[in-house]
N, C-alpha and C positions, 0 to 999 in steps of 0.2 A: 175553700178557699186552696189553691195550689199549694204545691210547696217548692221552694226552688233552688235551694240550698247550694247558691252560689254556683250554680250548676254554667257549664259554657258549652251550650249548644246553639247550633244556628245548620245552615244548607248549605249546597250548591245554589247560588243565584245567577240569573242572566245579568249581562253588559251588553247595550246594544244603544244606539243611536236613537234619541237625539240626547238623551240622558246619560247614558253612559254609566261610570262609577256612582253617581249621584241618584239614579235608577235602579241600581242593586245594592246601595245601602239600606232605601226605603222600601224595597221587595223585604229583605231581613228582617229589617223592623216589623213591618206589617205580619211577620211568620210567627214574631214574638222572640226573634231571636236575638243574639248579643255576639255574635260572632257569625262569620259566612265566607263562601269561598267562590273565588272569580276565575274564569280563563280571561285572559287579557285580549283574544279574540276567539274564531273560530277554534274547538278543540281539534276540527281535522285537517284545520289548513295552517300557514304559517303567515299569511296575510295581518298584518296588524295595523290598527288606526294611529295615528301619529297621537304621540302621549298626553299631546299638550290639549288636546282636544277634551279628554276624558274627565274632566272638571274635578281635577283632583281638591283645589283647594274647595268648592264646595261641599264634596266626599268628606274632608277630613273634619268639616267644622261641623257636618250634621252628627259624623262619628263622635266626636266629644260630646256635643249635646245632649246623645245616647246614651251615655258612656260605655262607648265599645271602644277598646283598646285596638289601638293600630296594630300589633301583634296579634290581634286575633282574628284580620283579615287574611284570608289564606289565598295566596295564587298557586293554578294549576298550572303548568303547564303541559304542553300538546302532545296529544296519543300520539302523531306520527314520527315524535323525535327519537330516534334509537341511537344511544350514546354509546350503543355495544357494535353499533354496525363497525366489521372492517374492511369495509370499501370505504379509501381515504376521504375521497370528496363527499362524501354522504358523513361520515365522521367530523369533518371539519365544518362542513356546513350546521349540524346540529350544535357544536361547539359556537360559534357564531349565533346561532339561533338564543340558547340557553344563556348566554352571556348577556345578548341583549336584552332577555326576559329577565334579568334580576336586577338591571339598570332599571328597569321598569318597574321592578319593587321596588329598588331606594324611593325612586319617585313619591311614588304613591303611600309609600311610610309603612308596606308591608315588611315582616322578618322573615317570614316562611314560603318557597318557594317548594311545590311537589310536584315530582318527577316520578314517571314511571320508569324504573331503572335500564331498561331496554331487552332487547330478544336477540340471542345467538342464532341469527339465523344463516349465518355465513363463514362462522367460524363454532368455534368448541367453546364450553360454559366456560371454564377457565380463560380463554383467551377473550370471550366478551366481557368478564366481568374486570379484568386488567385494562378494556378498552371504556369501561365507563368510569375507572377511577382515576383516569388517564384523561380522561373527557373531563372530569370535573375538578381536577386539577389545572388543568389550561384554563377552563372558566374563570376559576378563583384566580388564578396570577391575570388575565384580562380586565376580570374588576377592577383586582385593588384590595384594599383593607374596606371590611366587610361587615356586618354583623348579620345579612342574611344566612339561613342555613334551609342549604338543598336539602328536602328530607324523600328519601327512597322508600317508596312507597311497595309494601307489602303486594305478591302476588297470587294471582289464582294457581299458576301452572302451566296452563294452556300453551299449546304451540311449545316454542323454544323460549317462555321468558325467562328472563332471569329475577329473582326475590321472591322464589316460591316459597322460601324458607329463611328461618332466621341466618343461618348459617353464611348463606350465600351473601346476604345483606351485610354480615359482619367481615366477610371475605373482602367487598367494596371499600368499607366503610376503614379496615385497615391501609389498605392501599392509600387513601384520600390524606394529604398530606397535612389541611389544616382541620385539626379534628373539631374546633368549634364552629365550623360550616359546613356540618354534616350532622344530618338525624334520619329520623324513619316515620313515616305516616302510615298508622298499621288500620287495613281495612278488614272489617268484621267478616263480609263476604268473600275477600279474599283469602283470608286464613282458613276460613270454615273449608272453602272450595278446593284448596292447597293440602288439606288435611289436617288440620289443629283442631281438637277437641272442646268447643266452646263451652260445652256443658261444664266443663273444668277449667273455667277460664283463669282460676286462681293459680292453677298449673301450667297454663298457657306463659301468664304473665311474669311467673317464676323462672320459667324457661329464657324469656325475652331476655330476663335481667341477666340471667347468667351469661347466655349467649352476648348478647350485645351492651345492654345497661338501659335501667328505666330514663335514666337520665338523656337518653339519646331519641326517647320517644315524643315527640313534637306536636303530633297531629292525629287524631283517629277520625277513619272513616266511619259511618253509623249506617250501616245496612243490615236488613236481613239477605238469606238466600235463598232462590226460588231450588237449590239444589243440596242432593245429601252432601256429606263430609268427603271431601277427598276427590270429588270427581272432576277437579281442573277446568270448568265450564264459565265461573263469572259471571254471574247473572243476579243482579241484585232483586231484594224484593223488598216492598213495604213491610212497615214494623210489624211484627206479630203475625205476621202471611206468611213466613217461611220457615225455612227447615229450622235456624238456630232458635226462633221463638222471642218472644217478648219480654218474659223471665230474665232469660240469659242477657238480654241487650240492656235491661235495666240493671244488670249485676255490673255490667260492664260500666255504665252511664254513671252509676253512682259511688265506683271503688273510690276507695278515697285515694291511693296510690295515682290514680287518674284523675283527680279534682280539678288540677290546675291545667290540663290538657285541653283546646279545641275539639268539639266535636260535631263532626261536619255531618249531613244527611245527604246522602245521594241517591236516593231512593225512586223507585219510577213514576211517575205520572198515572193518575188513573182518570179516565173519561176525559183526555186531553187536559186536565189541570193537575198543579203541584198538591202533594199532600203534607207537606212539610208544616204546614202553620198546627194541625192536627196531631200529627206523630208528635210537634214539639210538646204542643199540650197535656197530650198521654205520658210523656215523660215525665214532664214539670208534676203531675198529678200522680204519678206512680202507678198509674191503672190503667189496663188497656182496654177499648172499647170498639166496636164493631164502625170502624169510617168511609167505608167502600162501598 
């Protein structure tokens, strides 16, 4: 008999024509998930289907029928949006795009929008941090009063990425005016690759709490890593096949301090198929087995 322990576990799922959000939530349910993450369009482009085509009402009915809280439907913003950009035209475009994305979140009923903080490609890290916070302040002003939380993702530190450590995220949060609208998404692969020791995860969480505060941790991306600690490369691996290891992942999943936080798998496909159903199963059973 699987041990569920009220585990909030799910995965990234696709959203595509003709079923859109209905297809997304049905895919998640087929994996045994009770939370999910979607992009409202391709993560590599800013092209968007009209919100009225996404079958929101039917999606919400399926969620209610299957006891999936809409707050556990996570939206991820596009990779190509860079709020740190010092180029005014690109910075302004990013602000308009994320503001529109938040409005889509509101219509869907989602609460959390995960974003990559940005990359200091044409400015200093300090200026990039200021640009990100300034963008978020402008975005929230454009959107108006909302309970949406913009979640800054922890990054691996490749290139000029901002968000490679908790201090950088704290510096952004400090500059955001509306503290109730800003949070963090912790990616296990990313923090491993940026240098945090997940073998001592209790210490990692203690450090996070001391610097940022656990109340700001809203989403966890649950991934093993192909890389050793600290190489700043960001290559996700299936659970138990990477350098983090299944027992460390399990320790994160069942950490009592994190029990109310949705945990989202973004692990690689194998043989052109997702492994999410099996990965969710072994997490529920608390026992690893070879599934590739």
